[in-house]
N, C-alpha and C positions, 0 to 999 in steps of 0.2 A: 503494500499500499504506499503510495505517495500522498504526502501532505504539503499544501501550500497554504499561506497565510497570505491574506490580501489585506492592504489597508485603504481605507477612505476616508478622502477628506471634504468636507462642504465648504469651499472657499468661495461661495458665492451669497448671494441676498434670499435666495429660495429657501423651500424646506424640499428635500429629496427624500423618498421612500426606497431601500435598496429591498428588491424582493427577494432576488436569489442570483446565482451563480451557475454555471453549466462550463464543461470542458470537453476539448476532443483531442484526440491524438491522431496526428495527419502525417505522410509522408513528410520526409524532411527536404525532398527535393523539390516535390510540387505539392505547395500547400493545400490546394484545392482537392487534393485525394484524402478522403476520410476513411482511416482505418478503424477507428473506434470511437463512440461517442459515450461519455460520462453520464452519470445520473445528475439530475437538476437537485442543487442543494438550497433549501431555504435558508435565506439570510433575515429578511424581514425586518429590518430596522429603519427607522426613521431620523434622517440627519437635519437638526438645525443648522442654521448660516453658521460657521466656523468650529461645528462640531467634526468630530473624527471617530473613527471606529474600525476595527479589523473584524476578520471572520475566517474561518478555516475551511478548506475546501480539500475534501481528501479522496482519492480515485486510485484505481487499481487496472492498471495495464493488461491485457489479456494474457495468460501465461505463456502461451506459445509461439509469441511475438518472437522474430529473430533478434537477436541481439546486436542492435546498430543504434545510429541516430535516427530519432523523431522529432517532430515539432509537437507541442503541446501549445494548447491556446486554452484560456480561461477566461469567460466572457461574464460581465456582470450586468443585472437587467434591474434597470431603477427606473423611476418617474418623478419631474417636477412637481410637486404640489403646489407649489406658488404660482404656477403658470395658469392653473384652473381659478385661483382667489383673483389674480390680477388681470385676466380677460373677463372676469364675471361669468364665467363658463364652468360647465360641470366635467369639462373634457380636461384630463390632464397629459401633459407630453410625455411621450415612454420612449427610451433610451436603452441601447444596449452598447457596451464599451469592452472591448477586450482590454483585460489588464494584465495577462502574462501573454506573451507570445514568444515562447522560447524554444531553443533545440535542446534536446535531453539525449541522453546515451543510456540505453538500457543494456544491460551486462547481466550474464548468466549468472545464476547462484550458483554458490562453492558446492552445497551439499545436493545441488538436484541434477535432474538428467536433461542436458542440452538438448536440442532441436535435433541436431545431428546425429547423435547417439540414437536418439529416439526413434527417427525415422528409417534410419539404417537397420536395427533390430525390427522394426515393424516389417518392413520390405523382405528381410532376409526368411522371418516367420511365413510372409505369404509366398515366397518362393518355394520354400521347403516344403508346404503345405502341396502347392500346386506338383510339384517335382514327385511328393510321396504319391499324389493320386494319380499321376502318369504311369510311375513305376508299379503300383499296384495293379492297374489295368493291363499292363503290359504282362506282368508274370502271371497273372491269373488267368487271361486269353490265350497265352502260351501253355498253361497245364492245362487247360481244358481241350485242346488240339491235340496234345499228345496223350492225355488219358482216353482218348477216342480210339487209340490203337491206329491208325492210318486212315488209309482211304476205304469208303464204304464200299462192300462189295456186295453185288444182288446175288440172291440165293433163292431159289425155287419159283420165280418167275418168269425165267426165262424163255422157257419152252411152252409155257401154258399163258395166253392172254385171255381174258373174259371179253370176247368182243361180241357178247351176246346183244348189247345194247345198240352195237354197229349193225348187226345183221337185221334187228329191228326196224331200225329206221332207213335202211336201205331198201327193205320190204315195202315200207310205207310210200317210200319215193319209187317203187318200180325199178330198181339198180339192182344188178346181180349181188348175190353175198358174198362175204368174204369165207374163205374157208380157213380152217384150222392149220398151223403150220406142219407140215409132215417131218417124221423124224429125219427124213434124208436131207431136208432144206436145213434141219437144226445142226447136222451132224458137218454140213458144208458140201454135201454130195449133190448131184444135179441128175 
């Protein structure tokens, strides 16, 4: 957790009410790239002319962010209560002012697991599971083939064929019927 203390001073003649503060973590090179928005913290203080106050804003960057430079911005939201009184209006002037816009350096904690190690272990485990599944399928597919014995051999149906349904079909069409194969044809003699 990172804690930032903000100081506010009302050097004007109006009364200001500070509603809250909110922060964001941005890419250090391109500020418009938001990486993480932090929670809105209520300040809820009224500053009379000449008064000062401070507030604490705590935020926690995501743990899996890479250790490098980032840009942090904290914005305070407030309104000019005196503008409503001087203009005889019920409307107030609302403002947002960035009170912190700095580059910070995130570093790896000494006791934790760094991102590189975490992802290396994760991808190694995934590759191991995929490799194990492929090896399992390969080994058991070859075991099934070898347990079958070899090529399948036809026994008992080479000489005898049930062609009764063919004969019935040909009779219905009026074509000559097929004859059962003779013993001479089966032995290869003609």
